N, C-alpha and C positions, 0 to 999 in steps of 0.2 A: 393455546397452541397457535402456532404461526404457520400458515399454509404456504407451501412452495407453489408459486404460480407458473414458473417456467424454469426449466433446467436445460443448459446447453454445455457441451464440451467444446470449448473454443480451441484448444490444442491439447496434445497428450497430457492427461492428468490435470489440466486446468479447466475449471468449471465456473460457469456463471449461473446464478440463481436469482430470480425475482421472488422476494418474500413479501407476503401480505402483512404489513405492520403499520397501519395508518397513524398511530400515535407517534411512532418514531419518525415516519416520513413528514409529519406535520412540523416537527421541530428541527429536523436534520439540517446541517449546514456543511459546506465544503470543508474537508479536513478532519471531520469527526469520524468516530468508529462505533461499532456495536460489539457486544459480547453475546455469543449464543451457546446453548447446550442442546445437543441433539435429543437427549433423553435424560432420565434421572440419574443414570450411571455415567453419563458423559462428562468430560472435562470442559472447562470454559475455553472458548475459542474467540479471541479478539480479531475482528476483521474491519478494515477501513471501509467506509461507505463509498461505493463506486458510482452510485447514482441514486436519486430519489425523485419521487413524483408525489407531490402533496395532494393532487386531485384524486389519484387512484389509490393512494396509500401504499405504494410500492417502494421497496428498497432493493437495490441491486448489490449483491456481494459477488466477489470474484476471488477464488482461492485455488491453491494447488494441493492436490491430494498427495501428501508426502508422509504423514504420520498416521497413527491409529485413529485419532479423532477426525481428521479431515477425510480419511478414507471412509469412515462411517457416514460422514455427511455426504460424501460423493455417491454413496450407495442409494441415497434417497432419490425419489423421482417427483416430477410435477404431480401435485395432488396430495403428496405426503405432507406431514407437518413436523415442525421443530418445537421442542418443549419451551425453551426460553430464548428470547430475542430482546436484549436490553440495550437501550440507547435513546438518543444519541449521547455518546460519551466523549470526553476530551474537549480541549479548547478548539474552536473552529479556526480556520485559516483567516489571517488578516486580509480583508479585501478592501482595496482602495485604488483610486486613480493615481498611477505612478508617473514620474517624470522620465519616461523611457519605456523600453519594451519589457514585457513580462515573459519569461521563458519557463515552461514546465518541462522537467526531464523525468521520464519514467523508464525504469529498467525492468524487463520481464513483466510479471503481473503487477509491478509497481506502476505500470501505465494506467491501470484502472483508477486508482484514487487521485491521479493528477487530472482526470477528466472533469470532475465537478469544480476543481480549483480553476482550471482553464476557463470553463464556462462562466464562473462567477467573476473572474477578472476581466473577461471580455465584456460582460454585461456592465461592468463598472467603467467602461470606456477605454480600456487599454488595448494596445496592440499586443497580441499574444502569439507566441511561437511555441510549438510543441516539439520536443525531441523524444523519440521513441526508440528504445534499444531492445534488441533481441539477438539470441545466438544465431538463428536462421529465420528466413522469411516465413516458413510455415508455422512458427510459433508466435508470430507477431499478433497482438490483439488490439482491437478498438481503433484501427486506423481511420475508418470512415467516420466513426463517431467524433474523433478528435478533429478531423478536417472540418466538420460542421460547426465547431465552436471556436476555431482559431483562425489566424490569418495565414499561417504557414505550418506545415508539418515536415520535419526532417527525420528520416528513419536511418538507423545504423544497424548493421548486422555484423556479428563477429567474423562470419565467413565471406562477407561480401555478396551474399546471394540476393540482396535487395538494398537499395539506398547506398549510404556511405559505408564503406568497409572499415570496420574498427569499432570503437566504443563510443558511448555517448559524449565523452570528453572531446572526441574528434569533431563532433558536430558543434559543441560549444566553441571550440577553437575556430571553426569555419565562420561562425557568427561574428566572433571578435575580429577575425581577419578581414571581413567585408565591411567593418565599421559599424556594426549594429550597436546602438546605444542601449545596453542592457541595464535596466534598473534593478531587476530582481530575478533570481533563479530559484525555483522550488524543485527539489530533487527527491524522488521517492523510488525505492527499489532495494536491492541487496545492500547491506551496510558498506561493503567494500566499494560499491558503485557510488554511494553518497559521499564517502570519504574522498574518492577520486575527483568528484565534481567540486567539493569544497576546496581541495588542494589546488585545483586548476583555476579557481576564481579568487583565491585569497590575495595573491599579490596584485591582482587587477582591481581590487576594491569593489567587486561586484557582490552586493548583498545576497547571501545564499541561505536558503531555508531548507532543512531536511526534516523528514518525518520519520520518527523512530518507532513506528508501529511494529517492525520485525522483532523487537525485543520484549514486547508485552506478554504477560502471562494471564493474570486474573482481571486486569483492566480497572481495578478500583483503588490502587495504591496501597493495599493491605499486605500483599505478599512481598513487596520490595524487589521483585525479580527484574523490574524495568528501571532500576535506579541507574543514573548516568551522571557523569561529571560534566557540567556546562560551565566553562570558565573556572571559577574557584568555588562553585556551588554544586551540591548534590541535588539532583532533580529526579522526579519520577515521570517517565514518559507518558503514562496513562492519565495522570491528573494535572501535571504541569505542562504537558504537550498535547498531542505527540510531536508538534512542530517546534524546532529550535534553530537558533543561528548556527549554521553548519561550521562556521569558523571558530566556534567556541566549544564544540563537542569533542570530548576526549575519545576519539575513535579507537586508539590503541587499547585503552582499558575496556571499551565496549566490545571489541572483537575478541579480546582475551576471555571475557566472561561468557560470550556466546559459545566459544569452543568447549567450555566446561560441560555443556549439556549434550554434546554430540553422541557420546557412548550410550547415555540413557535413552536418547531419542531412538537410536537404532534398536535397542532392546525392546522398547515399547512398540515399535512398528511391527516386530516379528513375534511379540508375546502371545502366547496361547494360555488362556485361563483354564486351570484344572479344578477350580473350586466347584464343589458339588458333583464332580465326576467320580469321586472315590480315589483311593490311593493317597500317597503322601507327596506327590510332586508339586 
């Protein structure tokens, strides 16, 4: 069993949990993920590692309670335990000294997994700029944490309540306009956001990495649910990624496959089990 050391609600339905998992923390690297199960009846939930501390054995996960399983996870409190917590999984981010500025772009809760990448790239001697996007100021997460590990933070909000009004691509454009020499952008967030960033950088020749964690299911490559076309090859996000060259990802096919599950997700969210209660429902 893996103990929940801390639980906080950072914004409506967005939770942060520190999990006691010393063996995972010992091996964890930026860009990797874990798979957890709340209990024996629970489904597998893949979540990108938002932070880790090798000395204390702590792993930080950040998630949105949007479906049945994440709502069950959100119902737990500090002191409770999770049955399974497996990792680190996936290929870690490539960390190196770049010839130019490293930019991490996080949208919504996608900000969380950009944090260890930004920290590792800074430790490697890079100038690091973080772009953080949110719909409104009140749901922005990890701004202070990101400021501590980067040279600059740019915030965008859809409604203009904080920072730059607009989307993360507006901040990317602002960096280009001021002459920033960008060597790499790593974008993590909703698929449509990652597509927009890749589209914005393609003609400029800026190397762009995206993390396809939103499409993972079981996290081992066995279910095939996270298959994606990268260039002319079929890859699995969980074992071949989760990070890929954003300019090679078939986002059109990816988003089409995502839409296939929306009806089932809605049913699962509101499902009430009648097994064992009698009757034939």
